[in-house]
N, CA, C and O of each residue as an XYZ file, in Angstrom:
864
protein
N       0.848     -1.193      0.000
C       0.000      0.000      0.000
C       0.882      1.241      0.000
O       1.853      1.302      0.755
N       0.572      2.215     -0.816
C       1.309      3.460     -0.843
C       0.964      4.286      0.384
O      -0.167      4.273      0.869
N       1.980      5.013      0.882
C       1.775      5.774      2.104
C       2.332      7.173      1.947
O       3.279      7.373      1.186
N       1.773      8.143      2.644
C       2.247      9.538      2.624
C       2.318     10.063      4.041
O       1.542      9.636      4.897
N       3.231     10.979      4.306
C       3.393     11.487      5.665
C       2.595     12.776      5.833
O       2.651     13.667      4.985
N       1.857     12.864      6.929
C       1.130     14.096      7.215
C       2.093     15.121      7.784
O       3.055     14.760      8.462
N       1.847     16.383      7.518
C       2.741     17.430      7.976
C       2.792     17.483      9.500
O       3.796     17.903     10.075
N       1.710     17.058     10.156
C       1.712     17.041     11.613
C       2.455     15.828     12.141
O       2.488     15.601     13.350
N       3.059     15.037     11.241
C       3.849     13.861     11.538
C       3.010     12.689     12.012
O       3.514     11.822     12.727
N       1.723     12.642     11.625
C       0.940     11.428     11.720
C       0.902     10.891     10.305
O       0.553     11.614      9.372
N       1.266      9.607     10.137
C       1.570      9.144      8.783
C       0.388      8.515      8.088
O      -0.482      7.898      8.703
N       0.393      8.695      6.775
C      -0.564      7.997      5.942
C       0.092      7.347      4.723
O      -0.530      6.386      4.271
N       1.379      7.728      4.020
C       1.946      6.947      2.906
C       2.974      7.481      1.937
O       3.234      8.684      1.960
N       3.582      6.661      1.075
C       4.606      7.014      0.083
C       4.044      6.852     -1.323
O       3.267      5.931     -1.575
N       4.420      7.724     -2.229
C       4.098      7.509     -3.632
C       5.197      8.083     -4.477
O       6.228      8.498     -3.947
N       5.009      8.121     -5.783
C       6.096      8.537     -6.659
C       5.775      9.797     -7.453
O       6.404     10.054     -8.479
N       4.808     10.585     -6.996
C       4.447     11.788     -7.752
C       5.372     12.944     -7.401
O       5.453     13.311     -6.229
N       6.089     13.546     -8.387
C       6.955     14.678     -8.101
C       6.151     15.958     -7.906
O       5.028     16.088     -8.394
N       6.755     16.905     -7.179
C       6.076     18.179     -7.004
C       7.106     19.287     -6.908
O       8.031     19.203     -6.101
N       6.960     20.322     -7.718
C       7.781     21.521     -7.635
C       6.911     22.650     -7.100
O       5.711     22.704     -7.368
N       7.531     23.554     -6.340
C       6.801     24.638     -5.732
C       7.172     25.966     -6.383
O       7.835     25.974     -7.421
N       6.761     27.081     -5.798
C       6.954     28.401     -6.396
C       8.414     28.727     -6.600
O       9.282     28.119     -5.974
N       8.702     29.706     -7.491
C      10.081     30.006     -7.859
C      10.401     31.487     -7.667
O      10.965     32.123     -8.557
N      10.043     32.033     -6.510
C      10.389     33.413     -6.212
C      11.887     33.531     -5.956
O      12.489     32.620     -5.389
N      12.493     34.642     -6.366
C      13.915     34.846     -6.165
C      14.201     35.218     -4.714
O      13.358     35.776     -4.012
N      15.425     34.889     -4.289
C      15.885     35.256     -2.958
C      17.397     35.324     -2.995
O      18.024     34.860     -3.947
N      18.005     35.922     -1.920
C      19.453     35.933     -1.828
C      20.006     37.308     -1.555
O      19.264     38.262     -1.322
N      21.351     37.399     -1.586
C      22.004     38.668     -1.308
C      21.868     39.600     -2.490
O      21.584     39.167     -3.606
N      22.074     40.898     -2.239
C      21.987     41.889     -3.309
C      23.019     41.600     -4.380
O      24.161     41.288     -4.043
N      22.663     41.691     -5.683
C      23.561     41.315     -6.768
C      24.880     42.064     -6.763
O      25.920     41.469     -7.043
N      24.867     43.368     -6.449
C      26.110     44.132     -6.501
C      27.079     43.681     -5.417
O      28.290     43.665     -5.637
N      26.554     43.312     -4.241
C      27.401     42.818     -3.161
C      27.975     41.460     -3.517
O      29.165     41.208     -3.327
N      27.103     40.567     -4.047
C      27.539     39.218     -4.389
C      28.589     39.248     -5.490
O      29.513     38.435     -5.485
N      28.457     40.176     -6.435
C      29.404     40.252     -7.539
C      30.784     40.649     -7.039
O      31.787     40.146     -7.544
N      30.856     41.547     -6.048
C      32.130     41.994     -5.520
C      32.775     40.934     -4.638
O      33.984     40.715     -4.721
N      32.005     40.288     -3.812
C      32.508     39.265     -2.893
C      31.359     38.327     -2.564
O      30.428     38.725     -1.865
N      31.399     37.077     -3.055
C      30.273     36.151     -2.844
C      30.012     35.847     -1.378
O      28.928     35.382     -1.024
N      31.016     36.111     -0.504
C      30.821     35.834      0.915
C      30.493     37.080      1.729
O      30.336     37.009      2.947
N      30.390     38.218      1.054
C      30.097     39.460      1.767
C      28.715     39.390      2.414
O      27.745     38.943      1.801
N      28.652     39.832      3.637
C      27.361     39.875      4.314
C      26.977     38.585      4.994
O      25.925     38.506      5.629
N      27.829     37.551      4.869
C      27.538     36.292      5.541
C      26.416     35.509      4.883
O      26.261     35.538      3.662
N      25.634     34.809      5.696
C      24.585     33.934      5.193
C      23.557     34.749      4.400
O      23.190     35.848      4.815
N      23.092     34.220      3.262
C      22.150     34.965      2.408
C      20.868     35.368      3.127
O      20.429     34.710      4.071
N      20.287     36.451      2.665
C      19.016     36.930      3.175
C      17.877     36.034      2.688
O      18.052     35.243      1.761
N      16.726     36.165      3.314
C      15.549     35.399      2.924
C      14.875     35.970      1.685
O      15.504     36.739      0.959
N      13.615     35.622      1.415
C      12.737     34.959      2.387
C      13.130     33.498      2.620
O      13.445     32.767      1.681
N      13.105     33.088      3.901
C      13.418     31.715      4.258
C      12.154     30.868      4.170
O      11.057     31.322      4.494
N      12.332     29.640      3.730
C      11.185     28.756      3.594
C      11.596     27.406      3.057
O      12.778     27.061      3.057
N      10.622     26.642      2.598
C      10.870     25.272      2.146
C      10.503     25.055      0.683
O      10.606     23.937      0.180
N      10.079     26.103      0.002
C       9.682     25.972     -1.395
C      10.776     26.415     -2.346
O      11.685     27.146     -1.954
N      10.694     25.977     -3.592
C      11.650     26.399     -4.600
C      11.630     27.908     -4.735
O      10.562     28.520     -4.767
N      12.825     28.518     -4.817
C      12.950     29.961     -4.887
C      13.175     30.610     -3.537
O      13.566     31.775     -3.476
N      12.937     29.880     -2.445
C      13.188     30.404     -1.113
C      14.571     29.980     -0.635
O      15.226     29.153     -1.269
N      15.010     30.545      0.479
C      16.335     30.278      1.017
C      16.217     29.391      2.247
O      15.314     29.568      3.066
N      17.138     28.432      2.373
C      17.138     27.540      3.528
C      17.374     28.357      4.794
O      18.297     29.170      4.850
N      16.550     28.144      5.798
C      16.648     28.890      7.047
C      17.992     28.627      7.727
O      18.343     27.470      7.956
N      18.754     29.681      8.054
C      20.070     29.485      8.658
C      20.021     28.887     10.058
O      21.038     28.416     10.568
N      18.841     28.904     10.685
C      18.709     28.359     12.032
C      18.555     26.848     12.079
O      18.565     26.262     13.162
N      18.413     26.202     10.917
C      18.210     24.750     10.906
C      19.477     24.027     11.354
O      20.579     24.359     10.918
N      19.310     23.040     12.225
C      20.429     22.242     12.727
C      19.930     20.840     13.016
O      18.812     20.652     13.496
N      20.782     19.843     12.716
C      20.385     18.449     12.890
C      21.493     17.672     13.568
O      22.672     17.996     13.425
N      21.102     16.630     14.318
C      22.040     15.726     14.966
C      22.144     14.434     14.160
O      21.136     13.874     13.728
N      23.389     13.967     13.963
C      23.536     12.729     13.207
C      24.985     12.363     12.995
O      25.812     12.510     13.895
N      25.297     11.878     11.788
C      26.617     11.343     11.472
C      27.170     12.033     10.235
O      26.512     12.062      9.195
N      28.367     12.585     10.337
C      28.905     13.533      9.373
C      30.326     13.193      8.922
O      31.254     13.823      9.430
N      30.574     12.240      8.004
C      29.634     11.204      7.603
C      29.684      9.985      8.508
O      28.769      9.162      8.473
N      30.768      9.842      9.347
C      30.860      8.650     10.185
C      30.896      8.981     11.672
O      30.601      8.119     12.500
N      31.247     10.196     12.021
C      31.347     10.604     13.413
C      30.054     11.276     13.863
O      29.507     12.123     13.157
N      29.570     10.894     15.042
C      28.368     11.529     15.584
C      28.645     13.005     15.795
O      29.614     13.369     16.461
N      27.811     13.845     15.240
C      28.038     15.281     15.294
C      26.740     15.999     14.979
O      25.684     15.376     14.867
N      26.825     17.307     14.837
C      25.676     18.085     14.394
C      26.061     18.825     13.125
O      27.233     19.130     12.907
N      25.089     19.108     12.303
C      25.308     19.863     11.073
C      24.146     20.818     10.902
O      22.997     20.471     11.175
N      24.450     22.025     10.449
C      23.410     23.020     10.257
C      23.527     23.670      8.897
O      24.492     23.445      8.168
N      22.544     24.470      8.566
C      22.538     25.153      7.272
C      23.784     26.012      7.102
O      24.335     26.085      6.004
N      24.235     26.659      8.167
C      25.433     27.488      8.092
C      26.673     26.680      7.743
O      27.566     27.175      7.055
N      26.733     25.429      8.218
C      27.873     24.565      7.919
C      27.915     24.187      6.438
O      28.985     23.926      5.889
N      26.758     24.159      5.804
C      26.654     23.721      4.409
C      26.721     24.880      3.422
O      26.886     24.670      2.220
N      26.595     26.093      3.927
C      26.705     27.286      3.081
C      28.154     27.411      2.600
O      29.068     27.543      3.414
N      28.363     27.370      1.287
C      29.709     27.417      0.704
C      29.749     28.539     -0.332
O      29.706     28.295     -1.537
N      29.832     29.763      0.162
C      29.684     30.934     -0.703
C      30.736     31.016     -1.792
O      30.450     31.504     -2.885
N      31.966     30.544     -1.516
C      33.046     30.693     -2.491
C      33.636     29.363     -2.967
O      34.638     29.348     -3.681
N      33.021     28.258     -2.577
C      33.508     26.952     -3.004
C      34.654     26.404     -2.184
O      35.193     25.347     -2.511
N      35.038     27.093     -1.132
C      36.190     26.659     -0.345
C      35.940     25.356      0.418
O      36.890     24.677      0.809
N      34.674     25.002      0.631
C      34.339     23.748      1.314
C      34.192     22.589      0.335
O      34.005     21.443      0.744
N      34.278     22.891     -0.954
C      34.157     21.842     -1.965
C      32.744     21.367     -2.206
O      32.536     20.296     -2.776
N      31.755     22.162     -1.771
C      30.348     21.795     -1.979
C      29.819     22.595     -3.167
O      29.698     23.818     -3.094
N      29.509     21.911     -4.246
C      29.010     22.581     -5.451
C      27.498     22.459     -5.616
O      26.894     23.233     -6.358
N      26.892     21.510     -4.944
C      25.435     21.351     -4.940
C      25.060     20.579     -3.692
O      25.823     19.741     -3.212
N      23.865     20.871     -3.164
C      23.357     20.196     -1.977
C      22.103     19.413     -2.334
O      21.215     19.922     -3.017
N      22.038     18.170     -1.866
C      20.841     17.356     -2.026
C      20.382     16.927     -0.638
O      21.067     16.161      0.040
N      19.217     17.425     -0.218
C      18.608     16.958      1.025
C      17.628     15.841      0.678
O      16.667     16.045     -0.063
N      17.891     14.664      1.226
C      17.042     13.490      1.004
C      16.236     13.275      2.280
O      16.773     12.802      3.282
N      14.946     13.622      2.249
C      14.090     13.534      3.433
C      13.357     12.197      3.407
O      12.630     11.902      2.458
N      13.550     11.388      4.452
C      13.047     10.015      4.447
C      12.430      9.656      5.791
O      12.604     10.368      6.780
N      11.702      8.531      5.811
C      11.208      7.943      7.048
C      11.591      6.465      7.032
O      11.618      5.832      5.976
N      11.886      5.927      8.208
C      12.366      4.552      8.296
C      11.336      3.549      7.781
O      11.703      2.509      7.234
N      10.039      3.857      7.954
C       8.984      2.925      7.537
C       8.672      2.992      6.046
O       7.963      2.128      5.531
N       9.176      3.981      5.358
C       8.767      4.295      3.980
C       9.487      3.416      2.963
O      10.708      3.497      2.829
N       8.739      2.576      2.244
C       9.332      1.650      1.274
C      10.033      2.390      0.135
O      11.107      1.979     -0.304
N       9.433      3.474     -0.342
C      10.060      4.244     -1.418
C      11.364      4.878     -0.939
O      12.329      4.965     -1.697
N      11.394      5.322      0.326
C      12.628      5.883      0.899
C      13.702      4.803      0.987
O      14.877      5.070      0.734
N      13.300      3.593      1.342
C      14.240      2.478      1.423
C      14.843      2.179      0.052
O      16.041      1.917     -0.061
N      14.008      2.220     -0.988
C      14.499      1.977     -2.345
C      15.509      3.039     -2.757
O      16.537      2.736     -3.363
N      15.200      4.295     -2.418
C      16.116      5.380     -2.766
C      17.430      5.242     -2.010
O      18.500      5.464     -2.577
N      17.356      4.875     -0.732
C      18.565      4.720      0.070
C      19.436      3.583     -0.447
O      20.663      3.681     -0.435
N      18.806      2.510     -0.897
C      19.566      1.349     -1.360
C      20.343      1.624     -2.639
O      21.308      0.920     -2.939
N      19.934      2.645     -3.400
C      20.638      2.972     -4.639
C      21.623      4.126     -4.461
O      22.331      4.487     -5.402
N      21.671      4.708     -3.260
C      22.453      5.922     -3.075
C      23.955      5.691     -3.200
O      24.676      6.560     -3.690
N      24.437      4.523     -2.760
C      25.874      4.276     -2.819
C      26.400      4.213     -4.244
O      27.584      4.457     -4.475
N      25.536      3.888     -5.207
C      25.982      3.841     -6.597
C      26.307      5.226     -7.138
O      26.927      5.356     -8.194
N      25.885      6.270     -6.407
C      26.133      7.647     -6.830
C      27.347      8.265     -6.147
O      27.666      9.430     -6.386
N      28.028      7.493     -5.294
C      29.131      8.038     -4.505
C      30.208      8.660     -5.377
O      30.632      9.789     -5.125
N      30.660      7.937     -6.403
C      31.745      8.444     -7.246
C      31.334      9.659     -8.071
O      32.037     10.669     -8.041
N      30.211      9.600     -8.816
C      29.820     10.795     -9.575
C      29.511     11.987     -8.688
O      29.821     13.119     -9.058
N      28.906     11.763     -7.522
C      28.627     12.870     -6.609
C      29.919     13.528     -6.144
O      30.015     14.754     -6.088
N      30.918     12.703     -5.810
C      32.190     13.237     -5.338
C      32.902     14.007     -6.440
O      33.511     15.047     -6.187
N      32.825     13.495     -7.662
C      33.478     14.151     -8.791
C      32.891     15.537     -9.022
O      33.617     16.482     -9.333
N      31.584     15.654     -8.870
C      30.901     16.921     -9.122
C      30.858     17.842     -7.912
O      30.528     19.021     -8.043
N      31.185     17.322     -6.744
C      31.068     18.135     -5.533
C      29.643     18.234     -5.037
O      29.260     19.242     -4.443
N      28.840     17.182     -5.276
C      27.461     17.144     -4.780
C      27.465     16.519     -3.390
O      27.917     15.388     -3.214
N      26.965     17.251     -2.412
C      26.892     16.730     -1.043
C      25.462     16.304     -0.742
O      24.515     17.068     -0.932
N      25.325     15.066     -0.268
C      24.015     14.519      0.065
C      23.841     14.482      1.578
O      24.705     13.986      2.300
N      22.727     15.007      2.044
C      22.378     14.966      3.468
C      21.019     14.294      3.586
O      20.012     14.827      3.118
N      20.994     13.128      4.212
C      19.724     12.437      4.450
C      19.167     12.871      5.797
O      19.865     12.827      6.811
N      17.906     13.291      5.802
C      17.218     13.711      7.017
C      16.086     12.721      7.281
O      15.106     12.683      6.537
N      16.217     11.926      8.330
C      15.208     10.919      8.667
C      14.216     11.538      9.649
O      14.597     11.976     10.734
N      12.941     11.571      9.258
C      11.948     12.287     10.068
C      11.191     11.389     11.046
O      10.727     11.862     12.083
N      11.060     10.086     10.724
C      10.331      9.173     11.600
C      10.989      7.802     11.596
O      11.666      7.421     10.641
N      10.774      7.060     12.698
C      11.299      5.699     12.765
C      10.244      4.707     12.276
O       9.198      5.108     11.765
N      10.519      3.425     12.435
C       9.605      2.395     11.928
C       8.240      2.421     12.600
O       7.254      1.976     12.012
N       8.168      2.933     13.816
C       6.888      2.989     14.530
C       6.157      4.303     14.275
O       5.130      4.576     14.896
N       6.686      5.118     13.360
C       6.119      6.412     12.994
C       6.276      7.460     14.100
O       5.582      8.476     14.113
N       7.197      7.194     15.021
C       7.544      8.168     16.055
C       8.647      9.083     15.509
O       9.365      8.695     14.587
N       8.791     10.295     16.069
C       9.844     11.198     15.608
C      11.223     10.534     15.679
O      11.547      9.853     16.652
N      12.021     10.743     14.643
C      13.339     10.128     14.561
C      14.264     10.657     15.652
O      14.144     11.799     16.094
N      15.191      9.795     16.076
C      16.234     10.159     17.032
C      17.585      9.927     16.366
O      17.655      9.438     15.238
N      18.653     10.280     17.068
C      19.980     10.053     16.502
C      20.231      8.556     16.289
O      20.997      8.176     15.404
N      19.587      7.708     17.098
C      19.715      6.263     16.887
C      19.026      5.852     15.584
O      19.514      4.970     14.878
N      17.901      6.484     15.263
C      17.233      6.212     13.992
C      18.174      6.538     12.838
O      18.274      5.775     11.877
N      18.863      7.674     12.937
C      19.804      8.073     11.892
C      20.941      7.064     11.781
O      21.354      6.702     10.679
N      21.446      6.613     12.930
C      22.529      5.628     12.921
C      22.074      4.314     12.296
O      22.800      3.719     11.499
N      20.878      3.862     12.654
C      20.351      2.607     12.104
C      20.176      2.712     10.588
O      20.485      1.768      9.861
N      19.679      3.860     10.109
C      19.470      4.072      8.677
C      20.811      4.058      7.939
O      20.944      3.445      6.880
N      21.783      4.732      8.506
C      23.115      4.805      7.903
C      23.745      3.416      7.818
O      24.322      3.044      6.797
N      23.623      2.651      8.916
C      24.207      1.310      8.946
C      23.480      0.343      8.016
O      24.112     -0.458      7.328
N      22.151      0.420      8.000
C      21.369     -0.504      7.191
C      21.712     -0.398      5.712
O      21.750     -1.409      5.011
N      21.962      0.823      5.227
C      22.221      1.029      3.800
C      23.691      1.351      3.508
O      24.038      1.760      2.400
N      24.561      1.158      4.534
C      26.007      1.358      4.379
C      26.327      2.699      3.734
O      27.105      2.769      2.782
N      25.724      3.764      4.259
C      25.885      5.098      3.692
C      27.139      5.760      4.270
O      27.051      6.714      5.043
N      28.292      5.243      3.886
C      29.551      5.696      4.467
C      29.924      7.108      4.055
O      30.622      7.797      4.799
N      29.478      7.559      2.886
C      29.856      8.882      2.390
C      28.701      9.879      2.405
O      28.784     10.940      1.786
N      27.638      9.543      3.103
C      26.457     10.399      3.163
C      26.255     10.866      4.604
O      26.338     10.067      5.536
N      25.992     12.148      4.781
C      25.629     12.659      6.104
C      24.189     12.245      6.390
O      23.289     12.547      5.606
N      23.968     11.558      7.501
C      22.626     11.097      7.871
C      22.276     11.670      9.240
O      23.007     11.462     10.209
N      21.170     12.384      9.319
C      20.763     13.051     10.553
C      19.306     12.777     10.882
O      18.504     12.468     10.001
N      18.976     12.894     12.150
C      17.580     12.852     12.580
C      16.965     14.231     12.390
O      17.585     15.250     12.693
N      15.740     14.247     11.884
C      15.031     15.505     11.658
C      13.585     15.352     12.140
O      12.658     15.376     11.330
N      13.388     15.196     13.463
C      12.038     14.959     13.982
C      11.063     16.096     13.711
O       9.850     15.889     13.748
N      11.578     17.303     13.437
C      10.700     18.448     13.183
C      10.289     18.557     11.720
O       9.492     19.430     11.378
N      10.810     17.693     10.844
C      10.536     17.731      9.402
C      10.802     19.149      8.866
O       9.882     19.873      8.486
N      12.077     19.513      8.849
C      12.498     20.876      8.519
C      12.027     21.352      7.154
O      11.749     22.537      6.971
N      11.935     20.423      6.179
C      11.570     20.801      4.819
C      10.115     20.452      4.485
O       9.774     20.238      3.322
N       9.271     20.396      5.504
C       7.848     20.160      5.251
C       7.296     21.282      4.378
O       7.464     22.453      4.719
N       6.642     20.961      3.261
C       6.073     22.014      2.407
C       5.025     22.824      3.165
O       4.271     22.286      3.975
N       4.992     24.113      2.889
C       4.031     24.990      3.556
C       2.638     24.845      2.943
O       2.498     24.581      1.749
N       1.621     25.019      3.770
C       0.224     25.104      3.329
C      -0.303     23.838      2.667
O      -1.185     23.908      1.811
N       0.231     22.678      3.056
C      -0.326     21.412      2.603
C      -0.491     20.515      3.818
O       0.201     20.692      4.820
N      -1.396     19.561      3.738
C      -1.667     18.710      4.897
C      -0.892     17.410      4.880
O      -0.743     16.776      5.924
N      -0.391     16.993      3.725
C       0.376     15.758      3.646
C       1.381     15.861      2.511
O       1.278     16.727      1.643
N       2.360     14.954      2.536
C       3.424     14.982      1.535
C       3.872     13.556      1.254
O       3.922     12.721      2.157
N       4.196     13.284     -0.001
C       4.706     11.970     -0.383
C       6.206     11.906     -0.134
O       6.952     12.795     -0.545
N       6.639     10.853      0.537
C       8.053     10.629      0.792
C       8.620      9.635     -0.210
O       7.883      8.813     -0.753
N       9.946      9.705     -0.463
C      10.887     10.689      0.061
C      10.697     12.051     -0.597
O      10.102     12.153     -1.670
N      11.208     13.100      0.057
C      11.244     14.434     -0.528
C      12.705     14.758     -0.833
O      13.572     14.619      0.030
N      12.969     15.187     -2.055
C      14.321     15.564     -2.465
C      14.358     17.071     -2.662
O      13.604     17.621     -3.465
N      15.234     17.727     -1.929
C      15.355     19.184     -1.980
C      16.746     19.524     -2.521
O      17.755     19.167     -1.914
N      16.794     20.211     -3.658
C      18.060     20.580     -4.294
C      18.358     22.037     -3.984
O      17.521     22.912     -4.208
N      19.560     22.295     -3.465
C      19.940     23.629     -3.006
C      21.260     24.045     -3.642
O      22.178     23.236     -3.774
N      21.348     25.315     -4.036
C      22.610     25.889     -4.508
C      23.378     26.373     -3.282
O      22.929     27.314     -2.627
N      24.528     25.764     -2.941
C      25.239     26.134     -1.714
C      25.889     27.514     -1.761
O      26.304     28.034     -0.726
N      25.983     28.112     -2.946
C      26.541     29.463     -3.034
C      25.556     30.496     -2.489
O      25.961     31.535     -1.966
N      24.274     30.209     -2.612
C      23.229     31.149     -2.189
C      22.267     30.553     -1.168
O      21.475     31.278     -0.567
N      22.331     29.225     -0.966
C      21.404     28.464     -0.130
C      19.966     28.596     -0.608
O      19.020     28.445      0.166
N      19.820     28.878     -1.888
C      18.497     28.970     -2.498
C      18.019     27.576     -2.914
O      18.776     26.801     -3.500
N      16.770     27.270     -2.608
C      16.172     25.996     -2.998
C      15.810     26.068     -4.480
O      15.022     26.916     -4.899
N      16.396     25.170     -5.262
C      16.204     25.197     -6.704
C      15.129     24.217     -7.178
O      14.516     24.424     -8.225
N      14.903     23.164     -6.416
C      13.889     22.168     -6.809
C      13.428     21.403     -5.581
O      14.224     21.096     -4.694
N      12.134     21.096     -5.535
C      11.574     20.209     -4.515
C      10.803     19.118     -5.238
O       9.895     19.404     -6.019
N      11.160     17.884     -4.981
C      10.507     16.751     -5.645
C      10.007     15.765     -4.598
O      10.743     15.385     -3.687
N       8.760     15.357     -4.736
C       8.189     14.364     -3.834
C       8.157     13.002     -4.512
O       7.899     12.900     -5.711
N       8.422     11.953     -3.729
C       8.357     10.592     -4.225
C       9.662     10.161     -4.870
O      10.438     10.985     -5.353
N       9.887      8.856     -4.869
C      11.086      8.279     -5.461
C      10.818      7.980     -6.925
O       9.962      7.161     -7.256
N      11.561      8.654     -7.804
C      11.425      8.432     -9.241
C      12.568      7.528     -9.681
O      13.699      7.989     -9.835
N      12.284      6.256     -9.882
C      13.322      5.294    -10.244
C      13.783      5.523    -11.677
O      12.966      5.704    -12.580
N      15.083      5.514    -11.876
C      15.659      5.647    -13.211
C      16.860      4.703    -13.298
O      17.699      4.688    -12.398
N      16.945      3.933    -14.353
C      18.029      2.968    -14.503
C      18.743      3.196    -15.823
O      18.088      3.339    -16.855
N      20.098      3.236    -15.819
C      20.914      3.138    -14.609
C      20.741      4.360    -13.713
O      20.396      5.446    -14.179
N      20.986      4.163    -12.415
C      20.815      5.243    -11.456
C      21.803      6.363    -11.766
O      22.991      6.113    -11.970
N      21.315      7.579    -11.801
C      22.143      8.737    -12.112
C      21.857      9.859    -11.111
O      20.778      9.900    -10.521
N      22.819     10.770    -10.916
C      22.576     11.910    -10.029
C      21.419     12.758    -10.530
O      21.136     12.787    -11.727
N      20.756     13.443     -9.623
C      19.667     14.347     -9.979
C      20.159     15.382    -10.991
O      21.190     16.020    -10.779
N      19.420     15.546    -12.090
C      19.856     16.424    -13.186
C      19.992     17.875    -12.737
O      20.906     18.576    -13.170
N      19.084     18.329    -11.868
C      19.171     19.707    -11.375
C      20.417     19.885    -10.521
O      21.104     20.901    -10.632
N      20.718     18.900     -9.661
C      21.922     18.975     -8.828
C      23.178     18.983     -9.690
O      24.130     19.704     -9.393
N      23.186     18.186    -10.755
C      24.341     18.138    -11.662
C      24.544     19.497    -12.324
O      25.669     19.991    -12.401
N      23.465     20.098    -12.799
C      23.558     21.408    -13.464
C      24.100     22.471    -12.504
O      24.937     23.288    -12.888
N      23.625     22.458    -11.269
C      24.099     23.432    -10.272
C      25.576     23.191     -9.971
O      26.361     24.136     -9.901
N      25.950     21.927     -9.795
C      27.333     21.600     -9.487
C      28.269     22.048    -10.591
O      29.336     22.599    -10.317
N      27.882     21.819    -11.833
C      28.733     22.225    -12.956
C      28.841     23.753    -13.043
O      29.909     24.298    -13.321
N      27.720     24.425    -12.801
C      27.733     25.887    -12.794
C      28.707     26.420    -11.743
O      29.354     27.449    -11.937
N      28.794     25.695    -10.624
C      29.632     26.127     -9.515
C      31.049     25.574     -9.584
O      31.808     25.699     -8.623
N      31.414     24.962    -10.711
C      32.792     24.534    -10.897
C      33.045     23.060    -10.715
O      34.201     22.639    -10.685
N      31.980     22.240    -10.591
C      32.164     20.809    -10.428
C      32.678     20.160    -11.695
O      32.423     20.652    -12.795
N      33.408     19.047    -11.552
C      33.934     18.313    -12.687
C      32.831     17.670    -13.496
O      31.673     17.684    -13.078
N      33.159     17.111    -14.634
C      32.191     16.454    -15.503
C      32.176     14.961    -15.247
O      33.172     14.384    -14.812
N      31.029     14.336    -15.521
C      30.902     12.888    -15.353
C      31.599     12.160    -16.479
O      31.602     10.929    -16.512
């Protein structure tokens, strides 16, 4: 049975329907960014979870980065000048009970080499455990171990940081593509879209190449 997660974190199921949201512009003033991409620190809002909005700088998660228990936040992933080697960000939002999320996780290791070549950083955010309770750091550890995600940052996200606004439910997994130079959300996709052979997300690849990532 297909299941989708309710925004209030009471679950109903997973499916494979993609969804993109609004595309309003956000970020630092163009003249400042042109002179120094890191001027002014973290980009301005509007902050939100839809395409065209900026990832909230206050977001922080507990988990494994990629093998040591630690915390990671939006500020840690902001790479205004490329000095951190992050050319594109992929947030993979999953739940332990979600079959589609499990399928996506099982194919993630096949992307390790192309992701590294392009400078694409993947962060998996687990929102619920198998009993549909809010995820804990142990949930993140179990998910990481189960799928041998040695090169992926896996964190617990019990608050569902990237829950879409103004909707009552969402299909998992949710894939959020972010440009780390501006922390602007470039694409939001719901559901696992299987493609064989497995390839990196096309939007993430385009962003990575724009930001200086190598070619596949």
